[in-house]
C-alpha positions in Angstrom: 180.5 74.5 237.4 181.7 75.1 233.6 180.3 78.2 232.1 178.7 78.2 228.8 180.7 81.2 227.5 182.9 83.9 228.8 183.5 87.4 226.8 187.1 88.7 227.1 187.3 92.5 227.4 188.8 95.6 229.1 188.7 99.1 228.0 192.3 98.9 227.4 191.7 96.9 224.1 190.7 100.2 222.8 194.3 101.6 222.7 195.0 99.5 219.8 194.4 102.5 217.7 196.4 103.8 214.7 194.5 107.1 214.2 190.8 108.3 214.2 190.9 108.1 210.5 192.1 104.5 210.2 189.6 102.2 209.0 190.5 99.5 211.9 188.7 101.2 214.6 188.3 99.4 218.1 185.2 101.5 218.7 183.2 98.7 217.2 183.9 96.7 220.5 182.4 99.3 222.6 179.3 99.4 220.2 178.8 95.7 220.3 179.1 95.5 224.0 176.8 98.3 224.5 174.3 96.8 222.2 174.5 93.5 224.2 174.1 95.4 227.6 171.1 97.2 225.9 169.1 94.0 225.5 170.3 92.4 228.6 172.4 89.7 226.8 175.4 89.9 228.9 176.5 90.7 232.6 179.6 91.7 234.2 179.9 88.2 235.4 180.2 86.9 231.8 183.4 89.3 231.1 186.8 88.5 232.0 189.6 90.9 231.7 192.5 90.0 229.4 196.0 89.7 230.5 199.0 91.1 228.7 200.8 88.4 226.8 204.6 88.0 227.9 207.4 88.5 225.4 208.2 84.9 225.7 204.7 83.9 224.6 204.8 86.5 221.7 208.2 84.9 220.7 206.5 81.5 220.3 205.6 82.9 216.9 207.4 86.1 216.3 211.2 87.0 215.7 213.0 88.7 218.4 214.3 91.4 215.9 210.6 92.1 214.9 209.4 92.4 218.7 212.3 94.5 219.5 211.5 96.8 216.5 207.9 97.2 217.7 208.9 98.0 221.5 211.4 100.8 220.1 208.5 102.0 217.8 206.2 102.4 220.8 208.8 104.6 222.6 209.2 106.7 219.6 212.7 105.3 219.1 212.4 104.0 215.5 211.8 106.0 212.4 208.9 105.0 210.0 211.6 104.2 207.2 213.2 101.9 209.7 210.0 100.4 210.6 209.1 99.6 207.0 211.4 96.4 206.8 209.2 95.1 209.7 205.8 96.3 208.1 205.4 99.2 210.6 205.2 103.1 209.7 203.3 102.1 206.6 200.0 103.6 205.5 198.3 100.2 206.3 200.0 99.9 209.9 201.3 103.2 211.1 203.3 103.4 214.3 201.5 104.7 217.4 202.4 105.1 221.0 202.7 102.0 223.0 201.9 99.9 219.9 203.9 97.0 221.6 201.9 97.0 225.1 198.4 97.4 223.2 199.1 94.6 220.6 200.5 92.4 223.7 197.2 92.9 225.2 195.1 91.7 222.2 197.3 88.6 222.2 197.0 88.1 225.9 193.0 88.4 225.5 193.3 85.5 223.2 195.3 83.5 225.5 193.1 84.3 228.3 190.1 82.9 226.0 192.2 79.8 225.3 193.0 79.0 228.8 189.3 79.4 230.0 188.3 76.7 227.4 191.2 74.3 227.6 191.0 74.2 231.4 187.4 73.6 231.3 186.2 76.5 232.9 183.9 77.6 229.9 182.8 75.8 226.8 183.3 78.7 224.5 185.3 82.0 224.9 185.0 85.2 222.9 188.0 87.9 222.4 186.6 90.4 219.8 189.8 92.3 220.2 191.7 89.4 218.5 191.7 88.2 215.1 194.6 90.0 213.6 195.4 87.3 211.1 197.8 89.1 208.8 200.6 89.5 211.1 203.7 87.3 210.2 206.8 85.8 212.0 209.0 89.0 211.2 206.6 91.7 210.1 203.3 93.4 210.7 200.6 93.4 207.8 197.2 94.7 206.9 196.5 96.5 210.2 197.9 93.6 212.1 201.0 94.0 214.4 201.3 90.7 216.3 199.2 87.7 215.3 197.2 86.6 218.3 195.6 83.5 216.8 199.0 82.1 215.7 200.4 82.8 219.4 197.5 81.0 220.6 197.7 78.1 218.4 201.5 77.7 219.5 200.5 78.2 223.0 197.7 75.4 222.7 200.3 73.0 221.1 202.8 73.7 223.8 200.8 73.9 226.9 197.7 71.7 226.1 199.3 69.4 223.3 196.2 70.3 221.2 195.3 69.8 217.5 193.9 72.9 216.3 191.3 73.5 213.5 191.7 77.3 212.7 188.5 78.6 210.6 188.7 82.0 209.2 185.5 83.6 207.5 187.1 87.3 207.1 186.6 88.5 203.6 190.5 88.8 203.4 192.7 85.5 203.4 194.0 84.6 206.8 197.7 84.5 205.2 199.6 85.2 208.6 198.2 82.0 210.3 198.3 79.9 207.2 201.8 80.4 206.6 202.9 80.1 210.1 201.4 76.6 210.1 202.1 75.6 206.5 204.3 72.7 207.3 202.7 71.6 210.7 200.5 68.6 210.4 198.8 69.2 213.9 197.4 72.4 212.8 194.7 72.8 210.0 193.8 76.2 208.5 190.6 76.7 206.6 189.8 80.1 205.1 186.9 81.4 203.2 187.4 84.8 201.7 187.0 86.9 198.5 189.5 86.1 195.8 192.7 87.8 196.0 192.3 88.9 192.2 191.2 92.4 193.5 191.6 92.3 197.3 194.3 92.2 199.9 196.4 90.2 200.5 196.0 88.4 197.1 196.6 84.7 198.3 194.4 81.9 199.5 194.3 79.9 196.2 193.0 76.4 196.3 196.3 75.0 195.4 197.8 76.2 198.7 197.3 73.0 200.6 200.4 72.9 203.0 203.9 71.8 202.6 205.9 68.7 203.6 204.4 67.1 206.7 201.7 69.7 206.7 200.6 69.0 203.2 196.7 68.4 203.2 196.2 70.7 206.1 195.6 73.9 204.4 192.2 74.5 202.8 191.4 77.6 200.8 187.8 78.6 199.6 188.5 81.8 197.4 185.0 82.9 196.6 184.2 85.2 193.7 183.3 89.0 194.1 179.7 89.6 194.7 179.2 86.3 196.4 175.8 86.3 198.3 174.7 84.4 201.5 173.4 81.1 200.0 176.7 80.3 198.1 178.8 81.4 200.9 176.9 79.4 203.4 177.0 76.3 201.3 180.6 76.4 201.2 181.2 77.3 204.8 178.8 74.5 206.1 180.2 71.7 203.7 184.0 72.9 204.4 183.4 72.9 207.9 181.8 69.6 208.1 184.1 67.6 205.8 187.5 69.3 207.1 186.6 68.7 210.7 185.8 65.0 210.1 189.0 64.6 208.2 191.3 66.5 210.6 189.7 65.6 214.1 190.7 68.5 216.1 190.6 68.8 219.7 189.5 72.5 219.4 188.3 74.9 217.0 189.4 78.6 216.9 187.3 80.9 214.5 188.2 84.1 213.3 185.1 86.2 212.8 185.7 89.2 210.5 182.4 90.5 209.4 183.7 92.4 206.2 181.8 90.1 203.7 178.7 92.2 204.4 177.3 94.3 201.4 177.9 97.6 203.4 181.6 96.9 204.0 183.7 99.7 202.3 186.8 97.5 201.8 185.5 94.4 200.2 183.1 93.3 197.3 181.0 90.6 198.7 177.1 90.7 199.1 176.6 89.2 202.4 173.8 90.1 204.7 173.3 89.9 208.5 171.7 86.4 207.9 175.4 85.4 207.3 176.7 86.3 210.7 173.6 84.5 212.5 174.5 81.2 210.5 178.3 81.3 210.8 178.6 81.1 214.5 175.5 78.4 214.6 177.3 76.1 212.6 180.7 76.6 214.3 179.1 75.9 217.6 177.2 72.6 216.2 180.6 71.3 215.0 182.5 72.1 218.0 179.8 70.4 220.2 179.8 67.4 218.1 183.6 67.0 217.5 185.4 68.9 220.3 183.1 68.6 223.2 182.4 72.1 222.8 185.9 73.6 222.9 185.4 76.7 220.7 187.4 79.9 221.1 186.4 82.8 218.9 188.1 86.1 217.9 187.3 89.3 216.1 188.8 90.3 212.8 187.9 92.7 209.9 184.8 94.7 209.8 185.1 98.5 208.5 181.4 99.6 208.6 181.4 99.9 212.5 178.1 101.5 212.8 175.7 99.6 210.6 177.4 96.2 210.4 179.8 95.4 213.3 177.7 95.8 216.3 174.8 93.7 215.0 176.9 90.8 213.7 179.1 90.7 216.6 176.1 90.5 219.0 174.9 87.4 217.1 178.3 85.8 217.6 178.0 86.2 221.4 174.3 85.3 221.6 175.0 82.0 219.7 178.1 81.3 222.0 176.1 82.1 225.0 173.0 79.9 224.1 170.5 82.9 223.8 167.7 83.5 221.6 168.7 85.9 218.6 166.4 89.0 218.7 164.4 90.2 215.7 162.7 93.4 214.9 163.8 96.9 216.4 167.1 97.6 218.0 166.8 99.4 221.3 165.9 102.9 221.1 168.2 103.9 223.7 171.4 102.4 221.8 170.1 104.0 218.6 169.8 107.6 220.1 173.1 107.2 222.1 175.2 106.4 219.0 173.4 108.2 216.2 174.6 111.4 217.5 178.2 110.3 216.8 177.6 108.2 213.6 178.3 110.0 210.4 175.7 107.8 208.6 172.2 106.8 209.5 172.2 103.7 211.8 170.2 100.6 210.7 167.3 100.6 213.2 166.6 96.8 213.1 168.5 93.5 213.7 167.5 92.6 210.0 168.9 94.5 207.0 166.5 96.5 205.0 165.0 95.1 202.2 166.2 95.0 199.4 169.6 95.7 200.5 170.9 95.6 197.0 169.8 95.3 193.3 169.6 91.8 192.0 173.0 90.6 190.8 172.8 89.7 187.0 175.5 87.1 187.4 174.2 85.5 190.4 173.9 81.8 188.8 177.3 82.2 187.1 178.9 83.1 190.5 177.2 80.5 192.3 178.4 77.7 189.9 181.9 79.1 189.9 182.0 78.8 193.6 180.6 75.3 193.6 183.4 74.2 191.2 186.0 75.9 193.5 184.4 74.0 196.6 184.6 70.8 194.6 188.3 71.5 193.6 189.5 72.6 197.1 187.8 69.3 198.8 189.2 67.1 196.1 192.2 66.1 198.7 190.0 64.9 201.3 187.4 63.1 198.9 190.0 61.1 197.1 192.9 60.9 199.4 191.6 61.7 202.9 
């Protein structure tokens, strides 16, 4: 019998670790999974271990020279200066032992999720270890070595002949995936992100619409700094509906970075936990309506690992698995267990504290600017689609 949802995980996913001080910290997966166990929202039967992606699968997207460089770096055989040409050994993406093996496992986790959905064993599949959307064909970038989403999309094209809609709600532009498929008409990329004016990677303008045969299959929605839930969700819901109707995908792959939250230390948006209840709800509705439920989800950014990520990613799994979203207090046992390690006070409830932030003086101006951007970005569909 087809399962509603599966959760891809093994402790080995935690080996993707640059250093204890690096902002990309996979401990957030442990925190999320423990929170789900604490509310009895997941069982061992829901969890499937990821496999390691083969070199051949990684080479569906990445250059052989780059993969070879990562393999050498993994063994300590590549100096940081030599690695810089490949985007490794940098401050953002430093070299660590077994980097290749750890990265290949994250890719394999997303491929595991793909096979569960595309063979019909599950309607939905979640790999929180994935979502490394900044990885490029020949270089690493922005904490991302191999781009698991790009490999998964190529894999779905070759193995299943699928038309893929990739949706990215990370606060940073999904640049690596976009550029990989920029001239491919059978892949559509949709990214909602903070404008690159002050935020890495600085790309993702509305004018980036694809190239050649792929023109009209790249959609970007750069939102203004300090954007709040209402404006974000209006853009997301409108874009998801119109782009899906226009592109008619066989499957939807969503990247679920949760760094648009107000607490995130690396971005400038004013999202709340409500954002992360609604984003997966809309994704599930769209997948059920247009793709017979075929929905694969991966993780992504999220750098407040204590106060934001566990609650937000729990909502993602709860929606995928068709469970009720809890309210009120988090489990005392979970709070007591992790408060001992956290250097900040944990949020004790599923909801954010109120008020979360001071009222924004430019609220109306930001919302109007975002609405104009939305109209501009969807103009191609509305006039030519």
